[in-house]
VOBA-1610 file (N, C-alpha, C; in pm, whole numbers, padded with zeros to 5 digits, always signed):
BEGIN
Met+02405-02755+00756Met+02317-02686+00617Met+02232-02660+00712Leu+02122-02602+00616Leu+02071-02533+00645Leu+01898-02603+00551Arg+01831-02631+00774Arg+01676-02725+00676Arg+01548-02737+00669Ser+01543-02531+00772Ser+01420-02567+00787Ser+01429-02396+00787Phe+01335-02377+00728Phe+01354-02213+00715Phe+01196-02125+00633Ala+01192-02031+00575Ala+01083-01971+00504Ala+01138-01876+00361Ala+01062-01948+00282Ala+01100-01885+00164Ala+00982-01808+00105Ile+01089-01708+00098Ile+00974-01522+00081Ile+00970-01484-00076Asp+00817-01454-00109Asp+00895-01357-00205Asp+00761-01273-00265Phe+00803-01144-00234Phe+00671-00990-00251Phe+00678-00956-00375Glu+00566-00877-00496Glu+00518-00843-00593Glu+00521-00699-00522Thr+00556-00641-00616Thr+00518-00434-00606Thr+00444-00428-00661Ala+00381-00346-00658Ala+00302-00203-00766Ala+00399-00089-00833Asn+00433-00124-00686Asn+00482+00116-00860Asn+00691+00032-00825Gly+00725+00198-00772Gly+00858+00182-00766Gly+00924+00253-00594Tyr+00802+00202-00504Tyr+00818+00194-00340Tyr+00837+00051-00322Pro+00957+00047-00259Pro+00910-00081-00198Pro+00816-00159-00147Ser+00761-00012+00011Ser+00622-00041+00061Ser+00512-00121-00007Ser+00531-00133-00134Ser+00380-00092-00225Ser+00412-00274-00271Val+00392-00373-00136Val+00378-00485-00204Val+00252-00539-00179Cys+00184-00585-00328Cys+00073-00625-00372Cys+00035-00814-00381Ser+00218-00873-00322Ser+00147-01045-00301Ser+00215-01035-00248Val+00251-01144-00187Val+00387-01233-00082Val+00332-01401-00113Gly+00424-01471-00100Gly+00454-01582-00067Gly+00492-01622-00017Ile+00468-01754+00057Ile+00549-01789+00157Ile+00594-01941+00113Val+00675-01989+00139Val+00675-02139+00081Val+00810-02257+00239Val+00762-02303+00297Val+00790-02316+00515Val+00878-02442+00424Val+00992-02479+00442Val+01082-02594+00383Val+01076-02641+00585Arg+01052-02735+00612Arg+01117-02811+00772Arg+01156-02959+00750Asn+01284-02952+00783Asn+01363-03080+00749Asn+01398-03132+00593Gly+01410-02989+00580Gly+01440-03011+00403Gly+01309-03043+00325Glu+01212-03021+00353Glu+01103-03068+00314Glu+00953-02992+00327Ile+00939-02946+00166Ile+00826-02842+00143Ile+00726-02845+00297Ala+00636-02776+00356Ala+00573-02878+00432Ala+00452-02745+00454Asp+00423-02583+00444Asp+00335-02557+00375Asp+00352-02476+00261Arg+00258-02418+00222Arg+00241-02251+00114Arg+00151-02156+00165Phe+00178-02028+00182Phe+00089-01941+00127Phe+00118-01783+00006Tyr+00044-01752+00060Tyr-00054-01694-00075Tyr-00106-01568-00060Ser-00095-01465-00047Ser-00237-01330-00091Ser-00188-01236-00120Leu-00334-01177-00202Leu-00277-01065-00243Leu-00304-00952-00174Ile-00208-00815-00205Ile-00282-00731-00022Ile-00224-00571-00100Gln-00349-00457-00042Gln-00376-00371-00096Gln-00263-00328-00103Pro-00212-00229-00181Pro-00033-00167-00169Pro-00043-00011-00132Glu+00106-00002-00023Glu+00080+00150+00029Glu+00251+00184-00046Pro+00219+00264-00139Pro+00134+00380-00217Pro+00030+00282-00261Asn-00073+00328-00349Asn-00188+00196-00380Asn-00173+00277-00512Tyr-00095+00223-00600Tyr-00101+00268-00752Tyr-00003+00159-00808Tyr-00053+00108-00934Tyr+00037+00065-00972Tyr+00107+00076-01107Asn+00165+00087-01122Asn+00310+00129-01212Asn+00316+00016-01358Tyr+00293+00089-01511Tyr+00290-00028-01608Tyr+00354-00123-01584Trp+00476-00091-01522Trp+00614-00096-01541Trp+00630-00315-01518Asn+00607-00226-01346Asn+00493-00324-01259Asn+00450-00472-01299Thr+00314-00362-01295Thr+00210-00451-01395Thr+00298-00574-01516Arg+00357-00491-01634Arg+00390-00590-01681Arg+00444-00634-01667Val+00532-00653-01524Val+00611-00803-01424Val+00555-00916-01407His+00407-00853-01387His+00376-00994-01296His+00188-00980-01299Gly+00164-00864-01348Gly+00015-00889-01377Gly-00066-00854-01316Leu-00055-00791-01191Leu-00163-00722-01115Leu-00150-00637-01157Thr-00348-00569-01142Thr-00359-00451-01125Thr-00437-00485-01038Ser-00476-00283-00991Ser-00575-00187-00897Ser-00684-00331-00855Arg-00756-00365-00969Arg-00848-00455-00944Arg-00806-00606-00896Asp-00736-00635-00902Asp-00670-00746-00763Asp-00673-00685-00672Thr-00641-00585-00651Thr-00638-00581-00535Thr-00692-00507-00427Asp-00765-00421-00527Asp-00864-00328-00437Asp-00950-00375-00314Asp-00948-00482-00303Asp-01091-00551-00192Asp-00974-00653-00091Ala-00825-00617-00102Ala-00739-00675-00015Ala-00736-00647+00074Gln-00669-00741+00193Gln-00656-00604+00312Gln-00526-00585+00276Val-00466-00532+00410Val-00386-00443+00399Val-00283-00526+00470Phe-00113-00502+00431Phe-00001-00564+00469Phe-00032-00566+00636Pro-00097-00489+00747Pro-00028-00575+00909Pro-00216-00680+00863Phe-00222-00628+00858Phe-00411-00795+00825Phe-00332-00975+00771Val-00250-00907+00644Val-00168-01037+00622Val-00122-01077+00710Trp+00009-00996+00734Trp+00109-01029+00812Trp+00017-01098+00947Gln-00048-01133+01035Gln-00098-01165+01126Gln-00161-01311+01096His-00118-01329+00990His-00157-01491+00897His-00019-01522+00831Val+00108-01485+00844Val+00198-01521+00751Val+00305-01517+00932Glu+00280-01397+00995Glu+00359-01424+01120Glu+00388-01621+01188Pro+00267-01654+01252Pro+00292-01767+01262Pro+00318-01853+01237Leu+00285-01868+01121Leu+00421-01973+00967Leu+00518-01954+00991Ile+00556-01799+01049Ile+00741-01838+01015Ile+00752-01815+01121Glu+00765-01826+01289Glu+00809-01787+01360Glu+00869-01881+01399Gly+01055-01816+01429Gly+01165-01871+01455Gly+01235-01956+01368Leu+01174-01847+01212Leu+01271-01952+01091Leu+01288-01849+01029Pro+01468-01875+01002Pro+01541-01773+00929Pro+01419-01747+00763Leu+01468-01664+00701Leu+01312-01604+00605Leu+01479-01649+00473Val+01493-01711+00335Val+01484-01697+00224Val+01435-01712+00102Ala+01491-01590+00066Ala+01430-01486-00082Ala+01586-01502-00133His+01599-01442-00290His+01650-01513-00370His+01645-01371-00446Asn+01768-01314-00407Asn+01850-01136-00392Asn+01687-01092-00331Ser+01781-01151-00198Ser+01735-01119-00050Ser+01675-00931-00036Arg+01825-00875-00082Arg+01819-00769-00077Arg+01668-00630-00006Phe+01606-00725-00187Phe+01455-00721-00263Phe+01425-00631-00149Asp+01431-00793-00106Asp+01270-00862+00021Asp+01267-00864+00094Glu+01376-00858+00173Glu+01471-00785+00314Glu+01363-00571+00290Gly+01460-00560+00163Gly+01436-00387+00170Gly+01216-00397+00165Cys+01115-00474+00077Cys+01060-00430+00121Cys+00981-00466+00176Leu+01005-00592+00327Leu+00995-00618+00449Leu+00971-00498+00481Arg+01111-00457+00571Arg+01145-00290+00638Arg+01079-00197+00604Ala+01081-00182+00482Ala+00981-00084+00408Ala+00818-00069+00411Val+00760-00205+00455Val+00656-00140+00456Val+00640-00203+00623Phe+00696-00266+00714Phe+00734-00242+00857Phe+00657-00078+00904Arg+00768-00018+00837Arg+00813+00130+00848Arg+00625+00175+00828Thr+00592+00143+00739Thr+00492+00302+00646Thr+00396+00248+00717Tyr+00412+00099+00840Tyr+00288+00083+00904Tyr+00277+00097+01054Gln+00431+00119+01047Gln+00433+00186+01217Gln+00454+00010+01345Met+00458-00040+01233Met+00506-00156+01332Met+00680-00190+01321Asp+00644-00322+01436Asp+00771-00346+01543Asp+00903-00488+01478Tyr+00946-00368+01405Tyr+01071-00503+01253Tyr+01110-00664+01372Pro+01081-00756+01347Pro+01139-00807+01447Pro+01249-00827+01400Gly+01361-00809+01339Gly+01476-00822+01286Gly+01508-01001+01216Tyr+01447-01038+01121Tyr+01466-01156+01077Tyr+01542-01136+01033Arg+01595-01323+00988Arg+01748-01303+00968Arg+01691-01415+00764Phe+01797-01335+00677Phe+01778-01359+00569Phe+01908-01391+00484Tyr+01878-01500+00382Tyr+02014-01593+00321Tyr+01933-01575+00187Asp+02004-01567+00166Asp+02007-01547-00059Asp+02053-01631-00065Thr+01952-01662-00182Thr+02011-01726-00337Thr+02063-01739-00365Leu+02055-01584-00421Leu+02086-01533-00544Leu+02305-01553-00508Arg+02290-01536-00414Arg+02440-01512-00365Arg+02525-01653-00374Ala+02412-01773-00364Ala+02387-01898-00295Ala+02459-01945-00457Ala+02360-01904-00531Ala+02396-01969-00605Ala+02543-01949-00747Arg+02531-01769-00765Arg+02682-01663-00814Arg+02771-01790-00765Arg+02788-01751-00620Arg+02931-01844-00568Arg+02946-02050-00562Gln+02815-02126-00614Gln+02779-02267-00613Gln+02815-02280-00759Met+02779-02211-00832Met+02736-02240-01002Met+02818-02105-01086Pro+02859-02066-01114Pro+02969-01953-01158Pro+02922-02042-01288Gly+02897-02095-01366Gly+02926-02140-01534Gly+02825-02061-01544Leu+02666-02057-01506Leu+02550-01985-01513Leu+02580-01912-01630Ala+02537-01868-01771Ala+02429-01737-01842Ala+02465-01680-01709Asn+02324-01637-01636Asn+02294-01626-01609Asn+02287-01676-01433His+02243-01520-01294His+02181-01618-01199His+02028-01604-01169Gln+01951-01592-01234Gln+01813-01530-01267Gln+01715-01622-01140Leu+01650-01530-01072Leu+01593-01746-01057Leu+01505-01838-01132His+01463-01803-01266His+01434-01974-01363His+01586-01958-01360Thr+01688-01865-01420Thr+01741-02018-01464Thr+01809-02112-01371Val+01876-02067-01280Val+01885-02090-01140Val+01853-02255-01079Ser+01719-02209-01116Ser+01609-02323-01054Ser+01581-02439-01214Ala+01576-02363-01320Ala+01582-02488-01417Ala+01748-02618-01392Ala+01831-02532-01346Ala+02008-02587-01353Ala+01954-02677-01264Leu+01887-02688-01191Leu+01843-02764-01069Leu+01725-02898-01081Gly+01662-02900-01242Gly+01538-02938-01251Gly+01398-02935-01198Tyr+01459-02802-01125Tyr+01258-02711-01106Tyr+01233-02658-01259Asp+01125-02630-01274Asp+01029-02579-01377Asp+00956-02528-01291Leu+00995-02368-01338Leu+00935-02237-01264Leu+00825-02218-01345Arg+00719-02232-01345Arg+00626-02229-01421Arg+00535-02093-01342Asn+00471-01964-01475Asn+00425-01917-01387Asn+00494-01774-01266His+00632-01785-01304His+00750-01657-01296His+00679-01523-01203His+00763-01531-01119His+00656-01358-01075His+00501-01357-01119His+00499-01490-01048His+00353-01507-00897His+00443-01524-00769Ala+00372-01454-00684Ala+00504-01462-00553Ala+00463-01608-00478Leu+00394-01698-00494Leu+00381-01832-00456Leu+00515-01882-00548Ala+00434-01927-00664Ala+00567-01996-00728Ala+00736-01967-00739Asp+00741-01836-00776Asp+00868-01723-00706Asp+00895-01798-00589Ala+00840-01820-00470Ala+00893-01814-00304Ala+00955-02024-00344Glu+00808-02065-00456Glu+00873-02219-00445Glu+01017-02210-00503Ala+01035-02134-00613Ala+01124-02181-00709Ala+01302-02184-00562Cys+01265-02105-00474Cys+01381-02064-00429Cys+01389-02110-00303Ala+01213-02220-00296Ala+01256-02267-00155Ala+01340-02423-00167Val+01365-02448-00386Val+01466-02536-00409Val+01541-02499-00413Ile+01541-02377-00478Ile+01695-02374-00519Ile+01806-02370-00342Ala+01728-02338-00248Ala+01788-02325-00071Ala+01755-02487-00085Ile+01719-02561-00075Ile+01761-02706-00019Ile+01868-02740-00032Asn+01870-02734-00177Asn+02002-02757-00272Asn+02148-02674-00214Leu+02075-02538-00242Leu+02207-02491-00236Leu+02260-02417-00056Leu+02197-02443+00041Leu+02201-02361+00143Leu+02225-02436+00272
//
């Protein structure tokens, strides 16, 4: 059973996976939430697609004064050191992380990802769907502010505590 990990969630500004505009991290140690981190990020490329803004509500006004990814990651890296990463649909979040590392020519450290979406599909086959809000609700967690990176990371952490 996975007892210590960091749940991660990214929101993106446009169709490019490197365009992360916010990140939420929830650190779990010994099955308990131990720390939280949230930051806005100036996206690269730096423009917002209507559809992405419609999902998460962020615009360039929110991130024009935000730090670029490498500076934000300096705060994240010590929080997650030595921990596996967990995401709901890890293909998306891992893809964003790899893309933004490439964009800024940073060495990708080969983070290990676990996927709560796959775990939910295996262990909760009777759900109408396996979207983050559906799975978290089925586990008794009230996901408020869906598509806010920290709220989604916390919901993912709760799912992982229960399923991984």
